[in-house]
All heavy atoms as TSV, in Angstrom:
chain	resi	resn	atom	element	x	y	z
A	1	MET	N	N	4.067	-6.920	-21.057
A	1	MET	CA	C	3.513	-7.477	-19.836
A	1	MET	C	C	2.719	-6.396	-19.114
A	1	MET	O	O	3.152	-5.268	-19.015
A	1	MET	CB	C	4.642	-8.015	-18.955
A	1	MET	CG	C	4.161	-8.496	-17.605
A	1	MET	SD	S	5.452	-9.186	-16.588
A	1	MET	CE	C	5.453	-10.839	-17.230
A	2	ASP	N	N	1.582	-6.750	-18.603
A	2	ASP	CA	C	0.728	-5.819	-17.870
A	2	ASP	C	C	1.404	-5.418	-16.555
A	2	ASP	O	O	1.889	-6.260	-15.810
A	2	ASP	CB	C	-0.608	-6.492	-17.593
A	2	ASP	CG	C	-1.573	-5.578	-16.871
A	2	ASP	OD1	O	-1.693	-4.416	-17.287
A	2	ASP	OD2	O	-2.194	-6.033	-15.900
A	3	LYS	N	N	1.446	-4.119	-16.266
A	3	LYS	CA	C	2.123	-3.636	-15.063
A	3	LYS	C	C	1.503	-4.188	-13.788
A	3	LYS	O	O	2.199	-4.454	-12.820
A	3	LYS	CB	C	2.127	-2.111	-15.029
A	3	LYS	CG	C	3.081	-1.491	-16.011
A	3	LYS	CD	C	3.139	0.009	-15.843
A	3	LYS	CE	C	4.104	0.591	-16.867
A	3	LYS	NZ	N	4.290	2.022	-16.675
A	4	GLN	N	N	0.213	-4.360	-13.761
A	4	GLN	CA	C	-0.445	-4.881	-12.566
A	4	GLN	C	C	-0.003	-6.323	-12.300
A	4	GLN	O	O	0.288	-6.693	-11.170
A	4	GLN	CB	C	-1.954	-4.822	-12.724
A	4	GLN	CG	C	-2.697	-5.229	-11.468
A	4	GLN	CD	C	-4.196	-5.076	-11.621
A	4	GLN	OE1	O	-4.714	-5.027	-12.735
A	4	GLN	NE2	N	-4.896	-5.012	-10.522
A	5	VAL	N	N	0.078	-7.124	-13.336
A	5	VAL	CA	C	0.517	-8.509	-13.194
A	5	VAL	C	C	1.985	-8.540	-12.770
A	5	VAL	O	O	2.375	-9.304	-11.890
A	5	VAL	CB	C	0.318	-9.297	-14.507
A	5	VAL	CG1	C	0.939	-10.677	-14.415
A	5	VAL	CG2	C	-1.156	-9.393	-14.840
A	6	ALA	N	N	2.802	-7.705	-13.378
A	6	ALA	CA	C	4.227	-7.672	-13.052
A	6	ALA	C	C	4.444	-7.280	-11.598
A	6	ALA	O	O	5.354	-7.793	-10.950
A	6	ALA	CB	C	4.955	-6.701	-13.970
A	7	GLY	N	N	3.633	-6.405	-11.086
A	7	GLY	CA	C	3.784	-5.952	-9.712
A	7	GLY	C	C	3.418	-7.004	-8.684
A	7	GLY	O	O	3.716	-6.853	-7.507
A	8	GLN	N	N	2.783	-8.067	-9.098
A	8	GLN	CA	C	2.326	-9.088	-8.169
A	8	GLN	C	C	3.414	-10.081	-7.793
A	8	GLN	O	O	3.249	-10.842	-6.858
A	8	GLN	CB	C	1.124	-9.826	-8.751
A	8	GLN	CG	C	-0.100	-8.940	-8.863
A	8	GLN	CD	C	-1.266	-9.657	-9.512
A	8	GLN	OE1	O	-1.162	-10.793	-9.935
A	8	GLN	NE2	N	-2.386	-8.984	-9.592
A	9	SER	N	N	4.521	-10.094	-8.485
A	9	SER	CA	C	5.578	-11.042	-8.155
A	9	SER	C	C	6.873	-10.300	-7.859
A	9	SER	O	O	7.073	-9.171	-8.293
A	9	SER	CB	C	5.796	-12.032	-9.299
A	9	SER	OG	O	6.482	-11.415	-10.360
A	10	LEU	N	N	7.731	-10.946	-7.132
A	10	LEU	CA	C	8.993	-10.335	-6.736
A	10	LEU	C	C	9.856	-10.006	-7.946
A	10	LEU	O	O	10.524	-8.980	-7.974
A	10	LEU	CB	C	9.739	-11.271	-5.781
A	10	LEU	CG	C	11.053	-10.764	-5.216
A	10	LEU	CD1	C	10.835	-9.503	-4.385
A	10	LEU	CD2	C	11.719	-11.833	-4.381
A	11	LEU	N	N	9.826	-10.832	-8.956
A	11	LEU	CA	C	10.688	-10.634	-10.126
A	11	LEU	C	C	9.996	-9.910	-11.278
A	11	LEU	O	O	10.622	-9.634	-12.295
A	11	LEU	CB	C	11.219	-11.984	-10.620
A	11	LEU	CG	C	12.042	-12.785	-9.607
A	11	LEU	CD1	C	12.453	-14.121	-10.204
A	11	LEU	CD2	C	13.252	-12.012	-9.148
A	12	GLY	N	N	8.743	-9.577	-11.119
A	12	GLY	CA	C	7.976	-8.956	-12.200
A	12	GLY	C	C	8.547	-7.647	-12.700
A	12	GLY	O	O	8.412	-7.319	-13.877
A	13	TRP	N	N	9.193	-6.883	-11.826
A	13	TRP	CA	C	9.738	-5.585	-12.221
A	13	TRP	C	C	10.787	-5.730	-13.317
A	13	TRP	O	O	10.966	-4.819	-14.118
A	13	TRP	CB	C	10.348	-4.863	-11.007
A	13	TRP	CG	C	11.593	-5.520	-10.499
A	13	TRP	CD1	C	11.677	-6.555	-9.615
A	13	TRP	CD2	C	12.927	-5.198	-10.865
A	13	TRP	NE1	N	12.977	-6.901	-9.395
A	13	TRP	CE2	C	13.781	-6.082	-10.163
A	13	TRP	CE3	C	13.501	-4.268	-11.720
A	13	TRP	CZ2	C	15.167	-6.049	-10.289
A	13	TRP	CZ3	C	14.894	-4.237	-11.829
A	13	TRP	CH2	C	15.696	-5.126	-11.122
A	14	ILE	N	N	11.445	-6.870	-13.376
A	14	ILE	CA	C	12.506	-7.070	-14.370
A	14	ILE	C	C	11.946	-6.962	-15.783
A	14	ILE	O	O	12.579	-6.393	-16.676
A	14	ILE	CB	C	13.220	-8.417	-14.140
A	14	ILE	CG1	C	13.934	-8.395	-12.780
A	14	ILE	CG2	C	14.199	-8.720	-15.275
A	14	ILE	CD1	C	14.493	-9.729	-12.326
A	15	GLU	N	N	10.750	-7.481	-15.992
A	15	GLU	CA	C	10.131	-7.425	-17.324
A	15	GLU	C	C	9.753	-6.002	-17.720
A	15	GLU	O	O	9.498	-5.737	-18.884
A	15	GLU	CB	C	8.908	-8.339	-17.385
A	15	GLU	CG	C	9.233	-9.798	-17.169
A	15	GLU	CD	C	10.321	-10.314	-18.106
A	15	GLU	OE1	O	10.310	-9.975	-19.304
A	15	GLU	OE2	O	11.189	-11.068	-17.631
A	16	LEU	N	N	9.726	-5.091	-16.764
A	16	LEU	CA	C	9.365	-3.705	-17.048
A	16	LEU	C	C	10.572	-2.828	-17.374
A	16	LEU	O	O	10.407	-1.647	-17.684
A	16	LEU	CB	C	8.608	-3.112	-15.852
A	16	LEU	CG	C	7.331	-3.850	-15.461
A	16	LEU	CD1	C	6.737	-3.232	-14.199
A	16	LEU	CD2	C	6.332	-3.836	-16.596
A	17	ILE	N	N	11.776	-3.388	-17.318
A	17	ILE	CA	C	12.984	-2.620	-17.631
A	17	ILE	C	C	12.951	-2.254	-19.112
A	17	ILE	O	O	12.862	-3.128	-19.980
A	17	ILE	CB	C	14.266	-3.415	-17.301
A	17	ILE	CG1	C	14.333	-3.709	-15.809
A	17	ILE	CG2	C	15.506	-2.661	-17.771
A	17	ILE	CD1	C	15.473	-4.621	-15.390
A	18	LYS	N	N	13.026	-0.966	-19.412
A	18	LYS	CA	C	12.905	-0.504	-20.798
A	18	LYS	C	C	14.236	-0.495	-21.542
A	18	LYS	O	O	14.254	-0.608	-22.760
A	18	LYS	CB	C	12.279	0.885	-20.826
A	18	LYS	CG	C	10.845	0.857	-20.359
A	18	LYS	CD	C	10.181	2.192	-20.458
A	18	LYS	CE	C	8.752	2.050	-19.961
A	18	LYS	NZ	N	7.950	3.199	-20.198
A	19	ASN	N	N	15.337	-0.351	-20.820
A	19	ASN	CA	C	16.643	-0.344	-21.464
A	19	ASN	C	C	17.006	-1.782	-21.832
A	19	ASN	O	O	17.184	-2.629	-20.958
A	19	ASN	CB	C	17.684	0.242	-20.509
A	19	ASN	CG	C	19.063	0.291	-21.110
A	19	ASN	OD1	O	19.586	-0.727	-21.561
A	19	ASN	ND2	N	19.657	1.474	-21.103
A	20	PRO	N	N	17.130	-2.078	-23.135
A	20	PRO	CA	C	17.378	-3.462	-23.557
A	20	PRO	C	C	18.674	-4.059	-23.000
A	20	PRO	O	O	18.706	-5.233	-22.638
A	20	PRO	CB	C	17.442	-3.381	-25.084
A	20	PRO	CG	C	16.877	-2.065	-25.450
A	20	PRO	CD	C	16.993	-1.171	-24.262
A	21	MET	N	N	19.716	-3.256	-22.911
A	21	MET	CA	C	20.991	-3.779	-22.405
A	21	MET	C	C	20.890	-4.104	-20.912
A	21	MET	O	O	21.400	-5.135	-20.464
A	21	MET	CB	C	22.117	-2.784	-22.669
A	21	MET	CG	C	22.461	-2.664	-24.150
A	21	MET	SD	S	23.719	-1.414	-24.507
A	21	MET	CE	C	25.093	-2.035	-23.573
A	22	LEU	N	N	20.235	-3.243	-20.154
A	22	LEU	CA	C	20.055	-3.495	-18.731
A	22	LEU	C	C	19.154	-4.699	-18.506
A	22	LEU	O	O	19.437	-5.551	-17.662
A	22	LEU	CB	C	19.484	-2.255	-18.036
A	22	LEU	CG	C	19.221	-2.388	-16.534
A	22	LEU	CD1	C	20.500	-2.733	-15.792
A	22	LEU	CD2	C	18.619	-1.093	-16.002
A	23	HIS	N	N	18.078	-4.777	-19.272
A	23	HIS	CA	C	17.167	-5.924	-19.158
A	23	HIS	C	C	17.915	-7.225	-19.422
A	23	HIS	O	O	17.802	-8.191	-18.652
A	23	HIS	CB	C	15.993	-5.770	-20.128
A	23	HIS	CG	C	15.016	-6.890	-20.037
A	23	HIS	ND1	N	15.060	-7.970	-20.879
A	23	HIS	CD2	C	13.974	-7.103	-19.184
A	23	HIS	CE1	C	14.087	-8.799	-20.562
A	23	HIS	NE2	N	13.418	-8.293	-19.534
A	24	LYS	N	N	18.691	-7.258	-20.464
A	24	LYS	CA	C	19.454	-8.459	-20.816
A	24	LYS	C	C	20.453	-8.813	-19.709
A	24	LYS	O	O	20.609	-9.981	-19.348
A	24	LYS	CB	C	20.188	-8.243	-22.142
A	24	LYS	CG	C	20.947	-9.452	-22.623
A	24	LYS	CD	C	21.609	-9.186	-23.958
A	24	LYS	CE	C	22.411	-10.387	-24.406
A	24	LYS	NZ	N	23.065	-10.161	-25.696
A	25	ALA	N	N	21.114	-7.790	-19.156
A	25	ALA	CA	C	22.106	-8.025	-18.100
A	25	ALA	C	C	21.447	-8.603	-16.849
A	25	ALA	O	O	21.957	-9.561	-16.261
A	25	ALA	CB	C	22.835	-6.727	-17.769
A	26	VAL	N	N	20.320	-8.042	-16.451
A	26	VAL	CA	C	19.637	-8.534	-15.255
A	26	VAL	C	C	19.118	-9.949	-15.488
A	26	VAL	O	O	19.237	-10.817	-14.624
A	26	VAL	CB	C	18.499	-7.578	-14.830
A	26	VAL	CG1	C	17.678	-8.164	-13.696
A	26	VAL	CG2	C	19.063	-6.224	-14.420
A	27	LYS	N	N	18.550	-10.200	-16.653
A	27	LYS	CA	C	18.031	-11.532	-16.967
A	27	LYS	C	C	19.130	-12.582	-17.051
A	27	LYS	O	O	18.871	-13.762	-16.842
A	27	LYS	CB	C	17.250	-11.514	-18.284
A	27	LYS	CG	C	15.926	-10.771	-18.226
A	27	LYS	CD	C	14.925	-11.415	-17.304
A	27	LYS	CE	C	14.287	-12.605	-17.978
A	27	LYS	NZ	N	13.241	-13.226	-17.160
A	28	SER	N	N	20.357	-12.165	-17.339
A	28	SER	CA	C	21.459	-13.121	-17.451
A	28	SER	C	C	21.995	-13.552	-16.085
A	28	SER	O	O	22.750	-14.515	-15.990
A	28	SER	CB	C	22.597	-12.536	-18.293
A	28	SER	OG	O	23.267	-11.516	-17.575
A	29	LEU	N	N	21.586	-12.847	-15.029
A	29	LEU	CA	C	22.003	-13.218	-13.676
A	29	LEU	C	C	21.305	-14.504	-13.239
A	29	LEU	O	O	20.235	-14.840	-13.745
A	29	LEU	CB	C	21.651	-12.104	-12.686
A	29	LEU	CG	C	22.321	-10.762	-12.894
A	29	LEU	CD1	C	21.704	-9.725	-11.956
A	29	LEU	CD2	C	23.814	-10.868	-12.661
A	30	SER	N	N	21.898	-15.184	-12.276
A	30	SER	CA	C	21.246	-16.373	-11.719
A	30	SER	C	C	19.944	-15.944	-11.041
A	30	SER	O	O	19.787	-14.778	-10.650
A	30	SER	CB	C	22.161	-17.051	-10.698
A	30	SER	OG	O	22.300	-16.228	-9.549
A	31	ILE	N	N	19.039	-16.875	-10.868
A	31	ILE	CA	C	17.762	-16.559	-10.234
A	31	ILE	C	C	17.996	-16.080	-8.807
A	31	ILE	O	O	17.296	-15.182	-8.324
A	31	ILE	CB	C	16.783	-17.757	-10.296
A	31	ILE	CG1	C	15.381	-17.344	-9.866
A	31	ILE	CG2	C	17.266	-18.908	-9.459
A	31	ILE	CD1	C	14.676	-16.436	-10.819
A	32	GLU	N	N	18.983	-16.630	-8.147
A	32	GLU	CA	C	19.297	-16.200	-6.780
A	32	GLU	C	C	19.719	-14.735	-6.755
A	32	GLU	O	O	19.311	-13.971	-5.878
A	32	GLU	CB	C	20.404	-17.073	-6.173
A	32	GLU	CG	C	19.976	-18.501	-5.908
A	32	GLU	CD	C	20.111	-19.406	-7.127
A	32	GLU	OE1	O	20.664	-18.970	-8.175
A	32	GLU	OE2	O	19.634	-20.557	-7.048
A	33	ASP	N	N	20.540	-14.331	-7.726
A	33	ASP	CA	C	20.973	-12.935	-7.803
A	33	ASP	C	C	19.813	-12.014	-8.189
A	33	ASP	O	O	19.711	-10.897	-7.689
A	33	ASP	CB	C	22.123	-12.773	-8.792
A	33	ASP	CG	C	23.425	-13.357	-8.273
A	33	ASP	OD1	O	23.548	-13.571	-7.042
A	33	ASP	OD2	O	24.329	-13.595	-9.098
A	34	GLN	N	N	18.927	-12.489	-9.066
A	34	GLN	CA	C	17.759	-11.694	-9.424
A	34	GLN	C	C	16.861	-11.468	-8.208
A	34	GLN	O	O	16.332	-10.369	-8.008
A	34	GLN	CB	C	16.957	-12.385	-10.529
A	34	GLN	CG	C	17.632	-12.374	-11.875
A	34	GLN	CD	C	16.803	-13.056	-12.934
A	34	GLN	OE1	O	15.582	-13.018	-12.920
A	34	GLN	NE2	N	17.480	-13.691	-13.889
A	35	ILE	N	N	16.712	-12.491	-7.388
A	35	ILE	CA	C	15.904	-12.365	-6.175
A	35	ILE	C	C	16.554	-11.381	-5.213
A	35	ILE	O	O	15.890	-10.513	-4.650
A	35	ILE	CB	C	15.685	-13.743	-5.516
A	35	ILE	CG1	C	14.763	-14.587	-6.390
A	35	ILE	CG2	C	15.124	-13.599	-4.104
A	35	ILE	CD1	C	14.672	-16.042	-5.985
A	36	PHE	N	N	17.867	-11.496	-5.034
A	36	PHE	CA	C	18.593	-10.598	-4.139
A	36	PHE	C	C	18.421	-9.141	-4.572
A	36	PHE	O	O	18.096	-8.271	-3.763
A	36	PHE	CB	C	20.078	-10.982	-4.120
A	36	PHE	CG	C	20.887	-10.169	-3.158
A	36	PHE	CD1	C	20.859	-10.445	-1.806
A	36	PHE	CD2	C	21.686	-9.132	-3.609
A	36	PHE	CE1	C	21.610	-9.692	-0.911
A	36	PHE	CE2	C	22.432	-8.373	-2.724
A	36	PHE	CZ	C	22.390	-8.657	-1.370
A	37	ILE	N	N	18.611	-8.878	-5.860
A	37	ILE	CA	C	18.452	-7.514	-6.378
A	37	ILE	C	C	17.001	-7.053	-6.236
A	37	ILE	O	O	16.735	-5.894	-5.931
A	37	ILE	CB	C	18.927	-7.434	-7.842
A	37	ILE	CG1	C	20.441	-7.602	-7.898
A	37	ILE	CG2	C	18.504	-6.127	-8.497
A	37	ILE	CD1	C	21.013	-7.729	-9.282
A	38	SER	N	N	16.064	-7.965	-6.420
A	38	SER	CA	C	14.651	-7.618	-6.288
A	38	SER	C	C	14.307	-7.190	-4.869
A	38	SER	O	O	13.493	-6.284	-4.671
A	38	SER	CB	C	13.771	-8.794	-6.700
A	38	SER	OG	O	13.928	-9.054	-8.085
A	39	TYR	N	N	14.911	-7.839	-3.885
A	39	TYR	CA	C	14.689	-7.408	-2.497
A	39	TYR	C	C	15.126	-5.959	-2.322
A	39	TYR	O	O	14.472	-5.188	-1.627
A	39	TYR	CB	C	15.482	-8.279	-1.522
A	39	TYR	CG	C	14.846	-9.614	-1.213
A	39	TYR	CD1	C	15.621	-10.768	-1.150
A	39	TYR	CD2	C	13.485	-9.730	-0.956
A	39	TYR	CE1	C	15.059	-11.993	-0.842
A	39	TYR	CE2	C	12.917	-10.960	-0.659
A	39	TYR	CZ	C	13.711	-12.083	-0.601
A	39	TYR	OH	O	13.147	-13.300	-0.298
A	40	ILE	N	N	16.218	-5.574	-2.952
A	40	ILE	CA	C	16.736	-4.213	-2.820
A	40	ILE	C	C	15.900	-3.229	-3.644
A	40	ILE	O	O	15.446	-2.200	-3.139
A	40	ILE	CB	C	18.211	-4.150	-3.249
A	40	ILE	CG1	C	19.062	-5.015	-2.319
A	40	ILE	CG2	C	18.716	-2.711	-3.267
A	40	ILE	CD1	C	20.471	-5.271	-2.824
A	41	VAL	N	N	15.681	-3.543	-4.909
A	41	VAL	CA	C	15.027	-2.616	-5.832
A	41	VAL	C	C	13.520	-2.537	-5.597
A	41	VAL	O	O	12.959	-1.448	-5.490
A	41	VAL	CB	C	15.310	-3.022	-7.299
A	41	VAL	CG1	C	14.501	-2.199	-8.273
A	41	VAL	CG2	C	16.788	-2.909	-7.608
A	42	LYS	N	N	12.855	-3.672	-5.534
A	42	LYS	CA	C	11.389	-3.678	-5.458
A	42	LYS	C	C	10.874	-3.526	-4.040
A	42	LYS	O	O	9.908	-2.821	-3.804
A	42	LYS	CB	C	10.837	-4.966	-6.062
A	42	LYS	CG	C	9.322	-4.960	-6.167
A	42	LYS	CD	C	8.837	-6.077	-7.022
A	42	LYS	CE	C	7.375	-5.980	-7.321
A	42	LYS	NZ	N	6.503	-6.281	-6.245
A	43	GLU	N	N	11.527	-4.185	-3.090
A	43	GLU	CA	C	11.018	-4.162	-1.722
A	43	GLU	C	C	11.786	-3.214	-0.807
A	43	GLU	O	O	11.453	-3.108	0.365
A	43	GLU	CB	C	11.028	-5.576	-1.148
A	43	GLU	CG	C	10.091	-6.498	-1.897
A	43	GLU	CD	C	9.831	-7.788	-1.175
A	43	GLU	OE1	O	10.499	-8.067	-0.159
A	43	GLU	OE2	O	8.955	-8.525	-1.629
A	44	CYS	N	N	12.807	-2.550	-1.340
A	44	CYS	CA	C	13.590	-1.568	-0.571
A	44	CYS	C	C	14.110	-2.146	0.740
A	44	CYS	O	O	14.088	-1.474	1.775
A	44	CYS	CB	C	12.779	-0.301	-0.323
A	44	CYS	SG	S	12.230	0.507	-1.830
A	45	ARG	N	N	14.561	-3.385	0.700
A	45	ARG	CA	C	15.110	-4.013	1.899
A	45	ARG	C	C	16.461	-3.397	2.239
A	45	ARG	O	O	17.229	-3.033	1.349
A	45	ARG	CB	C	15.288	-5.517	1.706
A	45	ARG	CG	C	14.017	-6.274	1.423
A	45	ARG	CD	C	13.149	-6.390	2.679
A	45	ARG	NE	N	11.944	-7.132	2.420
A	45	ARG	CZ	C	11.682	-8.317	2.961
A	45	ARG	NH1	N	12.526	-8.880	3.785
A	45	ARG	NH2	N	10.561	-8.919	2.660
A	46	THR	N	N	16.766	-3.313	3.523
A	46	THR	CA	C	18.044	-2.765	3.975
A	46	THR	C	C	19.075	-3.887	4.087
A	46	THR	O	O	18.741	-5.077	4.046
A	46	THR	CB	C	17.889	-2.113	5.358
A	46	THR	OG1	O	17.543	-3.119	6.312
A	46	THR	CG2	C	16.837	-1.010	5.340
A	47	GLN	N	N	20.319	-3.485	4.265
A	47	GLN	CA	C	21.395	-4.451	4.443
A	47	GLN	C	C	21.111	-5.324	5.673
A	47	GLN	O	O	21.325	-6.529	5.650
A	47	GLN	CB	C	22.723	-3.729	4.606
A	47	GLN	CG	C	23.908	-4.660	4.734
A	47	GLN	CD	C	25.215	-3.894	4.818
A	47	GLN	OE1	O	25.258	-2.682	4.717
A	47	GLN	NE2	N	26.288	-4.626	4.996
A	48	ARG	N	N	20.629	-4.718	6.720
A	48	ARG	CA	C	20.312	-5.461	7.947
A	48	ARG	C	C	19.207	-6.490	7.689
A	48	ARG	O	O	19.304	-7.633	8.140
A	48	ARG	CB	C	19.875	-4.496	9.038
A	48	ARG	CG	C	19.556	-5.213	10.340
A	48	ARG	CD	C	19.589	-4.253	11.454
A	48	ARG	NE	N	20.944	-3.702	11.415
A	48	ARG	CZ	C	21.610	-3.217	12.424
A	48	ARG	NH1	N	21.053	-3.170	13.579
A	48	ARG	NH2	N	22.815	-2.745	12.304
A	49	GLU	N	N	18.165	-6.093	6.969
A	49	GLU	CA	C	17.077	-7.033	6.665
A	49	GLU	C	C	17.579	-8.191	5.812
A	49	GLU	O	O	17.213	-9.347	6.039
A	49	GLU	CB	C	15.941	-6.307	5.954
A	49	GLU	CG	C	15.190	-5.328	6.834
A	49	GLU	CD	C	14.229	-4.452	6.063
A	49	GLU	OE1	O	14.510	-4.097	4.896
A	49	GLU	OE2	O	13.185	-4.106	6.639
A	50	LEU	N	N	18.410	-7.871	4.831
A	50	LEU	CA	C	18.943	-8.921	3.964
A	50	LEU	C	C	19.872	-9.859	4.723
A	50	LEU	O	O	19.889	-11.061	4.460
A	50	LEU	CB	C	19.668	-8.305	2.765
A	50	LEU	CG	C	18.747	-7.606	1.758
A	50	LEU	CD1	C	19.566	-6.881	0.708
A	50	LEU	CD2	C	17.803	-8.593	1.121
A	51	SER	N	N	20.619	-9.322	5.685
A	51	SER	CA	C	21.504	-10.187	6.468
A	51	SER	C	C	20.686	-11.190	7.281
A	51	SER	O	O	21.119	-12.327	7.474
A	51	SER	CB	C	22.414	-9.359	7.379
A	51	SER	OG	O	21.692	-8.768	8.431
A	52	LYS	N	N	19.502	-10.791	7.733
A	52	LYS	CA	C	18.633	-11.716	8.458
A	52	LYS	C	C	18.046	-12.765	7.510
A	52	LYS	O	O	17.960	-13.940	7.849
A	52	LYS	CB	C	17.517	-10.957	9.160
A	52	LYS	CG	C	18.004	-10.150	10.333
A	52	LYS	CD	C	16.885	-9.364	10.986
A	52	LYS	CE	C	17.426	-8.509	12.116
A	52	LYS	NZ	N	16.383	-7.663	12.716
A	53	ILE	N	N	17.627	-12.330	6.332
A	53	ILE	CA	C	17.058	-13.258	5.343
A	53	ILE	C	C	18.091	-14.302	4.945
A	53	ILE	O	O	17.794	-15.497	4.874
A	53	ILE	CB	C	16.567	-12.494	4.095
A	53	ILE	CG1	C	15.346	-11.647	4.444
A	53	ILE	CG2	C	16.237	-13.461	2.961
A	53	ILE	CD1	C	14.935	-10.668	3.358
A	54	TYR	N	N	19.320	-13.860	4.692
A	54	TYR	CA	C	20.378	-14.757	4.214
A	54	TYR	C	C	21.223	-15.336	5.346
A	54	TYR	O	O	22.181	-16.064	5.101
A	54	TYR	CB	C	21.255	-14.030	3.188
A	54	TYR	CG	C	20.533	-13.846	1.874
A	54	TYR	CD1	C	19.847	-12.679	1.591
A	54	TYR	CD2	C	20.518	-14.861	0.931
A	54	TYR	CE1	C	19.167	-12.508	0.392
A	54	TYR	CE2	C	19.843	-14.719	-0.264
A	54	TYR	CZ	C	19.171	-13.549	-0.531
A	54	TYR	OH	O	18.494	-13.393	-1.719
A	55	LYS	N	N	20.866	-14.994	6.586
A	55	LYS	CA	C	21.523	-15.523	7.777
A	55	LYS	C	C	23.032	-15.311	7.766
A	55	LYS	O	O	23.822	-16.240	7.936
A	55	LYS	CB	C	21.184	-17.004	7.953
A	55	LYS	CG	C	19.700	-17.251	8.188
A	55	LYS	CD	C	19.383	-18.726	8.245
A	55	LYS	CE	C	17.963	-19.039	8.543
A	55	LYS	NZ	N	16.934	-18.430	7.803
A	56	VAL	N	N	23.411	-14.040	7.547
A	56	VAL	CA	C	24.823	-13.633	7.607
A	56	VAL	C	C	24.933	-12.404	8.478
A	56	VAL	O	O	23.959	-11.675	8.691
A	56	VAL	CB	C	25.409	-13.327	6.204
A	56	VAL	CG1	C	25.441	-14.579	5.341
A	56	VAL	CG2	C	24.625	-12.238	5.518
A	57	ASP	N	N	26.134	-12.149	9.005
A	57	ASP	CA	C	26.344	-10.958	9.805
A	57	ASP	C	C	26.424	-9.739	8.901
A	57	ASP	O	O	27.022	-9.791	7.826
A	57	ASP	CB	C	27.645	-11.065	10.604
A	57	ASP	CG	C	27.546	-12.128	11.693
A	57	ASP	OD1	O	26.439	-12.332	12.223
A	57	ASP	OD2	O	28.584	-12.745	12.008
A	58	PRO	N	N	25.811	-8.611	9.335
A	58	PRO	CA	C	25.842	-7.388	8.501
A	58	PRO	C	C	27.233	-6.778	8.440
A	58	PRO	O	O	28.068	-6.993	9.221
A	58	PRO	CB	C	24.874	-6.443	9.186
A	58	PRO	CG	C	24.588	-7.015	10.527
A	58	PRO	CD	C	25.029	-8.438	10.526
């Protein structure tokens, strides 16, 4: 996958994982969990920001 294309979507970074076991593990997660992890890994969201997105107390 082209890195520029992968960078355009929230989940694109997952396709760039080079470790096959890690890639498989992340892909086996639910889409909701992949999105949650993407907020942390790709967008560097904080716990406070995520609590607002998911409407929960930090």
